C-alpha positions as CSV (number, residue, x, y, z in Angstrom):
1,X,-0.2,0.1,-0.3
2,X,1.2,3.6,-1.1
3,X,2.1,5.9,1.9
4,X,-0.5,8.1,2.5
5,X,0.1,11.9,1.2
6,X,-1.3,13.1,4.3
7,X,-3.5,12.6,7.3
8,X,-6.8,14.7,7.4
9,X,-9.1,14.8,10.6
10,X,-12.6,15.5,10.0
11,X,-15.2,16.6,12.4
12,X,-17.8,15.2,12.0
13,X,-18.7,12.3,9.7
14,X,-22.1,13.8,8.6
15,X,-23.2,13.6,5.2
16,X,-20.7,16.2,3.9
17,X,-18.1,14.6,5.6
18,X,-18.7,11.2,4.8
19,X,-18.7,12.7,1.1
20,X,-15.5,14.4,1.4
21,X,-14.0,11.2,3.7
22,X,-14.8,8.9,0.8
23,X,-13.1,11.3,-1.9
24,X,-9.9,11.7,0.1
25,X,-9.4,7.9,0.7
26,X,-9.7,7.1,-2.6
27,X,-6.9,9.9,-3.6
28,X,-4.7,8.2,-1.1
29,X,-5.3,10.5,1.9
30,X,-5.4,8.6,5.6
31,X,-8.6,10.1,7.0
32,X,-9.4,10.2,10.7
33,X,-11.7,11.3,13.1
34,X,-12.6,11.4,16.8
35,X,-16.5,10.0,16.9
36,X,-16.1,9.0,20.8
37,X,-19.0,10.8,22.1
38,X,-21.2,9.7,19.0
39,X,-23.6,7.6,18.0
40,X,-23.1,4.0,17.1
41,X,-24.5,4.8,13.6
42,X,-22.1,7.5,13.5
43,X,-19.3,4.8,14.1
44,X,-20.3,2.7,11.4
45,X,-20.9,5.4,8.9
46,X,-17.3,6.6,9.5
47,X,-16.0,2.8,9.0
48,X,-18.1,2.3,5.6
49,X,-15.6,5.3,4.2
50,X,-12.5,3.5,5.8
51,X,-12.2,6.3,8.1
52,X,-10.1,5.3,11.4
53,X,-11.8,6.3,14.8
54,X,-9.3,7.7,16.9
55,X,-10.1,7.5,21.0
56,X,-9.4,11.4,21.6
57,X,-9.3,15.0,20.4
58,X,-5.6,14.8,21.3
59,X,-4.8,11.8,19.3
60,X,-6.6,13.6,16.4
61,X,-4.4,16.7,17.2
62,X,-0.9,14.7,17.3
63,X,-1.6,12.8,14.0
64,X,-3.0,15.4,11.6
65,X,-1.7,17.5,9.4
66,X,-5.3,19.4,8.5
67,X,-8.6,19.1,10.6
68,X,-11.7,20.1,8.7
69,X,-14.5,21.1,10.7
70,X,-17.7,20.2,9.6
71,X,-20.5,20.2,11.8
72,X,-23.6,22.0,12.8
73,X,-23.4,25.9,13.6
74,X,-24.2,25.2,16.9
75,X,-21.1,23.3,17.1
76,X,-18.3,25.2,15.4
77,X,-17.2,27.2,18.5
78,X,-16.9,24.0,20.5
79,X,-15.2,22.4,18.1
80,X,-12.6,24.9,17.8
81,X,-12.1,25.2,21.6
82,X,-11.9,21.3,21.6
83,X,-8.7,21.3,19.4
84,X,-7.4,24.4,20.9
85,X,-7.4,22.7,23.8
86,X,-6.2,19.3,22.8
87,X,-3.3,21.4,20.9
88,X,-2.2,22.9,24.4
89,X,-2.1,19.4,26.2
90,X,-0.1,17.3,23.6
91,X,3.0,17.8,21.6
92,X,2.2,17.1,17.9
93,X,4.4,14.2,16.1
94,X,4.9,16.6,13.0
95,X,6.8,19.4,12.9
96,X,4.6,21.2,10.4
97,X,2.0,23.9,11.7
98,X,-1.4,22.0,11.8
99,X,-4.1,23.2,9.4
100,X,-7.8,24.1,11.0
101,X,-10.4,24.7,7.9
102,X,-13.4,26.0,9.8
103,X,-16.0,25.2,7.0
104,X,-19.1,25.6,9.1
105,X,-22.0,27.9,8.1
106,X,-21.5,30.7,10.0
107,X,-21.2,34.1,9.9
108,X,-18.1,36.2,9.5
109,X,-18.3,37.7,13.1
110,X,-18.6,33.9,14.4
111,X,-15.6,33.2,12.2
112,X,-13.4,35.9,13.9
113,X,-14.6,35.0,17.2
114,X,-13.2,31.4,16.2
115,X,-10.0,32.8,15.2
116,X,-9.4,34.1,18.3
117,X,-9.0,31.1,19.9
118,X,-5.8,30.0,17.5
119,X,-4.4,33.8,17.9
120,X,-1.7,32.8,20.3
121,X,-1.0,29.2,18.6
122,X,1.7,29.2,16.4
123,X,1.1,25.4,15.9
124,X,-2.4,25.9,14.0
125,X,-3.3,28.1,11.1
126,X,-6.7,28.8,10.6
127,X,-8.6,28.9,7.6
128,X,-12.5,30.2,7.5
129,X,-14.4,28.4,5.0
130,X,-17.6,27.4,3.7
131,X,-18.9,24.7,1.7
132,X,-21.3,25.6,-1.4
133,X,-23.2,22.9,-3.2
134,X,-23.9,19.1,-2.1
135,X,-21.5,16.4,-1.0
136,X,-19.1,15.0,-3.4
137,X,-20.4,12.0,-5.5
138,X,-18.0,9.2,-6.7
139,X,-19.5,6.2,-8.7
140,X,-16.5,3.7,-7.4
141,X,-15.5,4.7,-4.0
142,X,-11.9,3.3,-4.5
143,X,-11.2,5.4,-7.3
144,X,-11.0,9.5,-7.2
145,X,-11.1,9.7,-10.9
146,X,-14.7,8.6,-11.1
147,X,-16.0,11.5,-8.6
148,X,-18.8,13.3,-10.7
149,X,-19.3,16.2,-8.7
150,X,-17.4,18.1,-6.0
151,X,-19.0,21.2,-4.1
152,X,-17.4,24.3,-4.2
153,X,-15.0,25.1,-0.8
154,X,-14.1,28.7,-0.4
155,X,-11.6,29.7,2.5
156,X,-9.9,32.8,3.4
157,X,-7.4,33.7,5.5
158,X,-3.6,34.5,5.4
159,X,-2.3,30.9,5.3
160,X,-3.1,30.0,2.1
161,X,-3.6,25.7,1.7
162,X,-1.8,25.4,-1.6
163,X,1.7,26.7,0.3
164,X,0.9,24.1,3.3
165,X,4.0,21.8,3.2
166,X,2.0,18.2,3.3
167,X,0.8,18.5,-0.3
168,X,-1.3,21.4,0.4
169,X,-1.6,22.2,-3.3
170,X,-2.9,18.9,-4.2
171,X,-5.4,19.0,-1.4
172,X,-6.7,22.2,-2.3
173,X,-7.2,20.8,-6.1
174,X,-8.4,17.7,-4.8
175,X,-11.3,19.4,-2.7
176,X,-12.2,22.3,-5.3
177,X,-10.6,24.7,-2.8
178,X,-10.7,28.3,-4.0
179,X,-8.5,30.9,-1.7
180,X,-10.4,34.3,-2.4
181,X,-9.1,36.7,0.5
182,X,-6.3,36.8,2.8
183,X,-8.5,38.0,5.8
184,X,-10.7,35.7,8.2
185,X,-14.4,36.3,7.5
186,X,-15.2,36.7,3.6
187,X,-15.3,33.0,3.0
188,X,-18.0,32.9,5.8
189,X,-19.5,35.8,4.3
190,X,-20.2,34.5,1.0
191,X,-21.5,31.1,1.9
192,X,-24.1,33.0,4.0
193,X,-25.0,35.3,0.9
194,X,-25.2,32.0,-1.1
195,X,-27.3,30.2,1.5
196,X,-29.6,32.9,2.1
197,X,-31.1,32.7,-1.3
198,X,-31.1,28.8,-1.7
199,X,-32.2,27.6,1.8
200,X,-34.4,31.5,2.1
201,X,-36.1,29.8,-0.9
202,X,-36.9,26.6,0.4
203,X,-38.3,28.0,3.6
204,X,-40.5,30.2,1.4
205,X,-41.9,27.2,-0.5
206,X,-43.1,25.4,2.7
207,X,-44.9,28.2,3.9
208,X,-46.6,28.4,0.2
209,X,-47.2,25.0,-0.2
210,X,-48.4,24.1,3.2
211,X,-50.7,27.1,3.0
212,X,-52.0,25.9,-0.4
213,X,-52.4,22.5,1.0
214,X,-54.4,23.6,3.9
215,X,-56.7,26.2,1.6
216,X,-57.1,23.2,-0.6
217,X,-55.5,24.4,-3.6
218,X,-51.8,22.7,-3.7
219,X,-52.3,21.1,-7.1
220,X,-53.7,24.3,-8.6
221,X,-50.5,25.8,-7.3
222,X,-47.9,23.5,-8.4
223,X,-49.7,23.7,-11.8
224,X,-49.8,27.5,-12.5
225,X,-45.9,27.2,-11.0
226,X,-45.3,24.6,-13.8
227,X,-47.4,26.6,-16.7
228,X,-46.2,30.2,-15.6
229,X,-42.8,29.4,-13.7
230,X,-41.4,26.2,-14.1
231,X,-37.9,27.0,-12.7
232,X,-39.5,27.9,-9.2
233,X,-41.8,25.2,-9.2
234,X,-38.6,22.6,-9.8
235,X,-36.6,24.4,-7.4
236,X,-39.3,24.4,-4.7
237,X,-39.7,20.7,-5.2
238,X,-36.5,19.6,-4.6
239,X,-35.5,22.0,-1.9
240,X,-38.8,20.6,-0.3
241,X,-37.6,17.1,-0.7
242,X,-34.0,17.4,0.3
243,X,-34.9,19.7,3.3
244,X,-36.2,17.5,6.0
245,X,-32.7,15.6,7.4
246,X,-31.3,19.0,7.3
247,X,-34.0,21.3,9.1
248,X,-32.7,21.2,12.5
249,X,-29.1,22.3,11.1
250,X,-30.5,25.1,9.0
251,X,-32.3,26.7,12.5
252,X,-28.8,28.0,14.0
253,X,-27.3,28.6,10.1
254,X,-30.5,31.3,9.4
255,X,-29.6,32.8,12.3
256,X,-25.8,33.3,11.6
257,X,-27.2,34.6,8.1
258,X,-29.5,37.1,10.3
259,X,-26.5,38.1,12.0
260,X,-24.6,38.4,8.8
261,X,-27.2,40.6,7.1
262,X,-27.0,42.8,10.1
263,X,-23.8,43.2,10.7
264,X,-22.3,43.4,7.4
265,X,-25.2,44.2,5.3
266,X,-26.5,46.8,7.3
267,X,-30.4,45.6,7.1
268,X,-31.2,46.2,10.7
269,X,-35.2,46.1,11.9
270,X,-37.3,48.6,11.1
271,X,-39.2,48.3,14.4
272,X,-42.4,49.8,15.2
273,X,-43.8,53.0,15.8
274,X,-42.3,56.2,14.8
275,X,-38.4,55.7,13.5
276,X,-35.6,58.4,14.6
277,X,-35.9,58.9,11.0
278,X,-38.5,60.9,11.1
279,X,-37.2,62.6,14.1
280,X,-33.8,63.1,12.4
281,X,-32.4,59.9,13.5
282,X,-30.3,57.1,11.4
283,X,-33.3,55.7,9.8
284,X,-33.0,52.0,8.7
285,X,-29.5,51.5,10.5
286,X,-31.1,53.4,13.7
287,X,-32.8,52.5,17.0
288,X,-36.6,52.6,16.3
289,X,-39.3,53.9,18.9
290,X,-41.2,50.7,20.5
291,X,-38.5,48.4,18.7
292,X,-35.4,47.0,19.9
293,X,-33.3,48.3,16.7
294,X,-32.4,44.5,16.1
295,X,-32.2,43.5,12.6
296,X,-32.4,40.2,11.2
297,X,-35.8,39.6,11.0
298,X,-36.3,38.2,8.1
299,X,-34.0,35.4,8.7
300,X,-34.9,34.8,12.1
301,X,-38.3,34.3,10.6
302,X,-37.0,31.7,8.0
303,X,-35.0,30.3,11.4
304,X,-38.3,29.6,12.7
305,X,-39.9,27.8,9.8
306,X,-37.1,25.3,10.0
307,X,-37.2,25.0,14.1
308,X,-41.1,24.0,13.4
309,X,-40.2,21.5,10.6
310,X,-37.6,19.8,13.0
311,X,-39.3,20.0,16.5
312,X,-43.0,19.7,15.4
313,X,-43.3,17.6,12.1
314,X,-42.5,13.9,11.3
315,X,-40.0,15.2,9.1
316,X,-37.9,16.2,11.9
317,X,-36.9,12.5,12.3
318,X,-35.7,11.7,8.6
319,X,-32.2,10.9,8.0
320,X,-30.6,11.5,4.9
321,X,-29.5,7.7,4.8
322,X,-32.9,6.3,5.3
323,X,-35.2,8.4,4.3
324,X,-39.4,7.4,4.5
325,X,-41.2,10.5,4.6
326,X,-41.3,13.7,2.7
327,X,-40.2,12.3,-0.5
328,X,-42.4,14.2,-2.4
329,X,-43.4,18.3,-2.3
330,X,-46.8,16.7,-1.7
331,X,-46.1,14.9,1.2
332,X,-43.8,17.5,2.8
333,X,-46.8,20.0,2.7
334,X,-49.0,17.1,4.0
335,X,-47.2,16.5,7.1
336,X,-46.8,20.5,7.4
337,X,-50.1,20.9,7.5
338,X,-51.0,18.1,10.0
339,X,-48.6,19.7,12.2
340,X,-49.8,22.8,12.2
341,X,-53.0,22.2,13.3
342,X,-51.6,20.5,16.4
343,X,-49.2,23.3,16.6
344,X,-52.5,25.8,16.7
345,X,-54.9,23.2,19.4
């Protein structure tokens, strides 16, 4: 067996992590993870992709050349804290720096907070990043040349991956990584702006299809979409069917998007009552009478839609690898309509 090009740690082995792990192992990279606190299903999933299971974060830091953090947004900060703590309690086997790629769906502000964990640690080089698209797809898990699809992975930060000594340029090319800025934050910002449009539209479809189902006009809505806006109808159907296993992850992601739009886009709440603009104040950016001045209302509303799906409908029980319900747009609308009746009771 050929010597691995490098050792790549992945936290954690969800749908995206699994797809990336398969691409890496098929390309002669050693892939490792620590799933000691995860379910047996996660253990099985990791082994299915030839991922080595390490017992601790310390072992992960000792052995990895790169660590990819791909977790639900709510866990991004804690993963960074875990890796920093592990790095302080061990002596790495490698003489080269450990590259930590924070590829989570978080705001630039959260990415900068993550960066504070590593600012005084020369042994770790942070890259802010985001994944745009779905998991890599291989027709033959042992042959990287059979990869038919890769997402775009955008990164930013002062240490480009292609400069990494352990086959960094090759790794960047394999994973379709694009370095877009020398600063921490822009890559996360790009991910937020892209996800706002794609997942925001799916939330609109959830509300529209559910409401149409309750009124009794869903078939008519679908027929009119097919005739007058076929691209929107097709996008809505794809989004509705693909959404259920991911809804729980998107709750926090929409909050991160709200924060991005507030802090970097300037879209703050208009509040209620008379605005300061009417009295010589700052207008949309200023604090309003009768309101908190807190923006991001649009995407906090979207977050609530996904929270409803994840917590109050049968769809929240769906797993990517074992789908049972929500396999059609009609079934998604039916289950959401049924749950809404219970929600209102």
